[in-house]
C-alpha positions as CSV (number, residue, x, y, z in Angstrom):
1,M,-25.7,-78.4,18.9
2,I,-25.1,-78.4,22.7
3,P,-21.6,-79.5,23.6
4,S,-22.7,-80.8,27.1
5,I,-25.0,-83.4,25.5
6,P,-23.3,-86.6,24.2
7,Q,-23.5,-86.8,20.4
8,S,-22.7,-89.7,18.1
9,P,-19.6,-89.4,15.8
10,L,-22.0,-89.5,12.8
11,F,-24.0,-86.6,14.1
12,R,-20.9,-84.5,14.9
13,H,-19.4,-85.1,11.4
14,G,-22.8,-84.4,9.8
15,Y,-23.2,-81.2,11.7
16,R,-19.7,-80.0,10.7
17,L,-20.4,-80.9,7.1
18,Y,-23.6,-78.9,7.2
19,V,-21.8,-75.8,8.6
20,V,-19.1,-76.0,6.0
21,T,-21.6,-76.5,3.2
22,F,-23.7,-73.6,4.4
23,F,-20.8,-71.1,4.4
24,L,-19.6,-72.4,1.0
25,F,-23.1,-71.8,-0.3
26,L,-23.0,-68.2,1.0
27,A,-19.4,-67.5,-0.2
28,A,-19.5,-69.2,-3.6
29,P,-21.4,-66.5,-5.5
30,L,-19.2,-63.8,-4.0
31,A,-16.1,-65.7,-4.9
32,V,-17.3,-66.1,-8.5
33,V,-18.1,-62.3,-8.8
34,A,-14.6,-61.5,-7.4
35,V,-12.8,-63.9,-9.8
36,F,-14.6,-62.6,-12.9
37,A,-13.6,-59.0,-12.0
38,F,-10.2,-60.1,-13.4
39,N,-11.5,-61.9,-16.5
40,D,-9.8,-60.7,-19.8
41,S,-13.1,-60.8,-21.7
42,L,-15.9,-58.4,-22.6
43,F,-18.4,-60.6,-20.8
44,P,-18.7,-61.3,-17.1
45,S,-19.0,-65.0,-17.6
46,L,-17.3,-68.0,-19.2
47,P,-15.3,-68.6,-21.2
48,W,-12.3,-67.5,-19.1
49,G,-10.0,-65.2,-21.1
50,G,-7.1,-64.9,-18.8
51,W,-6.1,-62.6,-15.9
52,T,-6.3,-58.8,-16.4
53,L,-6.5,-55.6,-14.3
54,D,-8.2,-53.7,-17.2
55,W,-11.6,-53.6,-15.5
56,F,-10.0,-51.6,-12.7
57,F,-7.4,-49.4,-14.4
58,N,-7.8,-49.3,-18.2
59,D,-8.7,-45.9,-19.5
60,S,-10.2,-46.7,-22.9
61,E,-13.1,-48.5,-24.4
62,P,-14.2,-51.3,-24.8
63,K,-12.4,-52.3,-21.5
64,L,-13.0,-49.1,-19.6
65,G,-12.0,-49.7,-15.9
66,I,-13.9,-48.6,-12.9
67,F,-11.4,-45.9,-11.9
68,H,-11.9,-44.2,-15.3
69,D,-15.6,-44.8,-15.7
70,D,-17.0,-41.3,-14.9
71,E,-20.7,-42.5,-14.9
72,L,-20.1,-45.2,-12.3
73,L,-17.7,-43.0,-10.3
74,E,-20.4,-40.3,-10.2
75,S,-23.0,-42.9,-9.1
76,I,-20.7,-44.1,-6.3
77,G,-20.4,-40.4,-5.1
78,I,-24.2,-40.1,-5.1
79,S,-24.6,-43.2,-3.1
80,F,-22.0,-42.0,-0.6
81,F,-23.7,-38.7,-0.3
82,V,-27.1,-40.3,0.3
83,A,-25.6,-42.9,2.8
84,V,-23.9,-40.2,4.8
85,F,-27.1,-38.1,5.2
86,V,-29.3,-41.2,5.9
87,T,-26.8,-42.3,8.6
88,L,-26.6,-39.0,10.3
89,F,-30.4,-38.5,10.3
90,S,-31.1,-42.1,11.4
91,L,-28.6,-42.0,14.3
92,G,-30.0,-38.7,15.5
93,L,-33.6,-39.8,15.5
94,A,-32.7,-43.4,16.7
95,T,-30.9,-42.0,19.7
96,S,-34.0,-40.0,20.7
97,N,-36.2,-43.0,20.0
98,A,-34.1,-45.2,22.3
99,F,-34.3,-42.8,25.2
100,L,-38.0,-42.4,24.6
101,F,-38.9,-46.1,24.6
102,E,-36.4,-47.1,27.3
103,R,-36.6,-44.2,29.7
104,Q,-40.2,-42.9,29.4
105,D,-43.6,-44.4,30.2
106,F,-46.7,-42.8,28.6
107,A,-50.1,-43.7,27.2
108,G,-49.9,-45.4,23.8
109,K,-46.2,-46.3,24.2
110,N,-46.7,-49.9,23.0
111,L,-48.8,-48.8,20.0
112,L,-46.2,-46.2,19.1
113,Y,-43.5,-48.9,19.3
114,V,-45.4,-51.2,17.0
115,L,-45.8,-48.3,14.5
116,M,-42.1,-47.7,14.6
117,L,-41.5,-51.3,13.6
118,T,-43.9,-51.2,10.7
119,P,-41.4,-50.2,8.1
120,L,-39.5,-53.4,8.7
121,V,-42.3,-55.6,7.6
122,I,-43.4,-53.5,4.6
123,P,-41.7,-54.5,1.3
124,G,-39.2,-51.9,0.0
125,V,-41.1,-51.5,-3.2
126,I,-44.4,-50.8,-1.4
127,L,-42.7,-48.4,1.0
128,G,-41.1,-46.5,-2.0
129,V,-44.4,-46.3,-3.9
130,S,-46.2,-45.1,-0.8
131,I,-43.7,-42.3,-0.1
132,L,-43.7,-41.4,-3.8
133,I,-47.5,-41.1,-4.0
134,F,-47.6,-39.2,-0.6
135,G,-44.9,-36.7,-1.6
136,S,-46.3,-36.2,-5.1
137,S,-49.8,-35.7,-3.8
138,I,-48.7,-33.0,-1.4
139,A,-46.5,-31.3,-4.0
140,N,-49.3,-31.3,-6.6
141,G,-51.8,-30.0,-4.0
142,V,-49.6,-27.1,-3.0
143,E,-48.7,-26.3,-6.6
144,N,-52.4,-26.2,-7.6
145,Q,-53.3,-24.0,-4.7
146,T,-50.3,-21.6,-4.6
147,G,-48.4,-22.2,-7.8
148,Y,-45.3,-23.1,-5.8
149,D,-43.6,-26.4,-6.7
150,I,-42.0,-28.2,-3.7
151,E,-39.2,-29.8,-5.7
152,W,-37.9,-32.0,-2.8
153,L,-41.1,-33.9,-2.7
154,R,-40.6,-34.9,-6.4
155,P,-38.5,-37.9,-7.4
156,G,-34.9,-37.1,-6.6
157,L,-32.2,-37.4,-3.9
158,P,-34.2,-35.7,-1.1
159,L,-37.0,-38.3,-1.6
160,V,-34.5,-41.1,-1.8
161,I,-33.0,-40.0,1.6
162,T,-36.4,-39.8,3.1
163,G,-37.4,-43.2,1.9
164,Q,-34.3,-44.9,3.2
165,F,-34.4,-42.9,6.4
166,A,-38.0,-44.2,7.0
167,F,-36.9,-47.8,7.6
168,I,-33.2,-47.6,8.5
169,T,-34.1,-45.4,11.5
170,T,-36.0,-48.4,12.9
171,I,-33.0,-50.7,12.7
172,C,-30.8,-48.1,14.4
173,T,-33.3,-47.6,17.1
174,L,-33.4,-51.4,17.9
175,I,-29.6,-51.5,18.1
176,L,-29.3,-48.4,20.4
177,A,-32.2,-49.4,22.6
178,A,-30.7,-52.8,23.2
179,R,-27.5,-51.1,24.4
180,L,-29.3,-48.5,26.5
181,R,-31.4,-51.1,28.2
182,K,-28.2,-52.5,29.9
183,F,-27.1,-49.1,31.2
184,D,-27.0,-48.5,34.9
185,T,-28.9,-45.3,35.5
186,S,-27.2,-44.9,38.9
187,L,-24.2,-43.7,37.0
188,E,-26.2,-40.7,35.7
189,E,-27.5,-40.0,39.2
190,A,-23.9,-40.0,40.5
191,A,-22.9,-37.5,37.9
192,M,-25.8,-35.2,38.8
193,N,-25.0,-35.6,42.5
194,L,-21.5,-34.3,41.7
195,G,-23.0,-31.1,40.1
196,A,-23.7,-32.1,36.5
197,T,-27.0,-31.2,34.8
198,R,-29.1,-34.0,33.3
199,V,-27.9,-33.0,29.8
200,E,-24.3,-33.0,30.9
201,A,-24.7,-36.4,32.6
202,I,-26.1,-37.9,29.4
203,R,-23.4,-36.3,27.3
204,T,-20.5,-37.3,29.5
205,V,-21.7,-40.7,30.8
206,T,-24.5,-42.2,28.8
207,I,-23.4,-41.2,25.3
208,P,-19.9,-42.6,25.7
209,Y,-21.5,-45.9,27.0
210,L,-23.6,-45.9,23.8
211,R,-20.5,-45.3,21.5
212,P,-20.1,-48.9,20.4
213,A,-23.7,-49.2,19.5
214,L,-23.6,-45.8,17.8
215,I,-20.7,-47.0,15.6
216,G,-22.3,-50.3,14.9
217,A,-25.7,-48.7,14.0
218,G,-23.8,-46.2,11.9
219,V,-22.0,-48.9,9.9
220,V,-25.3,-50.9,9.4
221,S,-27.1,-47.7,8.4
222,F,-24.4,-46.7,5.9
223,L,-24.2,-50.1,4.3
224,M,-27.9,-50.6,4.1
225,S,-28.3,-47.2,2.5
226,F,-25.4,-47.8,0.0
227,E,-26.8,-51.1,-1.2
228,N,-30.5,-50.3,-1.1
229,F,-32.3,-50.9,-4.4
230,N,-36.1,-51.5,-4.1
231,T,-37.0,-48.3,-2.3
232,T,-34.5,-46.2,-4.2
233,L,-35.8,-47.4,-7.5
234,M,-39.2,-46.0,-6.8
235,L,-37.9,-42.6,-5.7
236,V,-34.9,-41.9,-7.8
237,G,-34.7,-39.0,-10.2
238,S,-32.1,-38.0,-12.8
239,D,-29.2,-38.6,-10.3
240,A,-28.8,-42.3,-10.1
241,P,-27.1,-44.0,-7.1
242,L,-24.8,-46.9,-7.7
243,T,-27.4,-49.7,-7.4
244,I,-29.6,-48.0,-10.0
245,A,-26.7,-47.3,-12.3
246,M,-25.6,-51.0,-12.1
247,F,-29.1,-52.1,-12.8
248,D,-29.2,-49.9,-15.9
249,R,-25.9,-51.3,-17.1
250,L,-27.2,-54.9,-16.6
251,R,-30.2,-54.1,-18.8
252,E,-28.0,-52.8,-21.5
253,G,-25.5,-55.6,-21.4
254,S,-22.9,-55.9,-18.6
255,T,-19.1,-56.1,-18.8
256,P,-16.8,-57.3,-16.0
257,V,-16.5,-53.7,-14.8
258,L,-19.6,-54.4,-12.6
259,N,-17.8,-57.4,-11.1
260,A,-14.9,-55.0,-10.3
261,V,-17.4,-52.6,-8.6
262,S,-18.9,-55.5,-6.7
263,L,-15.4,-56.6,-5.5
264,L,-14.6,-53.1,-4.2
265,L,-18.0,-53.0,-2.4
266,M,-17.3,-56.3,-0.8
267,L,-13.9,-55.1,0.4
268,G,-15.4,-51.8,1.7
269,S,-18.2,-53.6,3.5
270,A,-15.8,-56.1,5.1
271,T,-13.6,-53.2,6.2
272,L,-16.4,-51.3,7.9
273,A,-17.7,-54.5,9.5
274,L,-14.2,-55.3,10.9
275,I,-13.9,-51.7,12.3
276,S,-17.3,-52.1,14.0
277,V,-16.3,-55.4,15.5
278,L,-13.0,-54.1,16.8
279,V,-14.6,-51.0,18.3
280,Q,-17.3,-53.0,20.0
281,R,-14.8,-55.6,21.3
282,R,-12.5,-52.8,22.7
283,E,-15.3,-50.8,24.3
284,G,-17.9,-53.4,24.9
């Protein structure tokens, strides 16, 4: 809708109704999940049994709250561990990728750029299966030849981190490259004219300019890693991240404790997103 073009009242009201309906459609499932986190019932659905905080703070069965559920708390810790490493690795490689594609010209650059984007168009399940087969094949070959078992190529947290890192790095690269593309390289040249080395100029001038994009890419990377399911399912071992633990609970028969977990995740995601917006608004 372009404000400068005259529109009929019917069109304007219809457009506003569409926008409101669209956002209600997005928010309604989240609101239902949040409300049923306080349902005084053993089932995360109707009938409504009244308001309770048991699914957060109760310390005994059958209404064991999330803050006393050791299995779910452990899975949250595992997801946090994976997300931190995926974020650090992704930001490190994505920063190098951004400088490579925005500052360098070399033969095969366009082909390499397309290959970098490939993980974004591959379904997560296929990516997970491919990494699992590739890692297991190498581990089996080395074990057959030398008798040494490369455990980190077997299903487990190292392979989960590798699988998530494979596609999240691409997203971080696009975010950082978009910011770096707007940078005035004459600022680096001025720093070097004043005696700074190329590395010092990048560290003191370019990296601070990239800080909002780094924070935004870090938030996106962390959230995508924390909530990833498809790729993680194919690569997980005995240590289950939160999404896998919740999936196992759902198969066994869920209680509103999963609604409580979901509500906490929504609040955490919203907080990180708000921090990212505030930082980019302040430094952008």
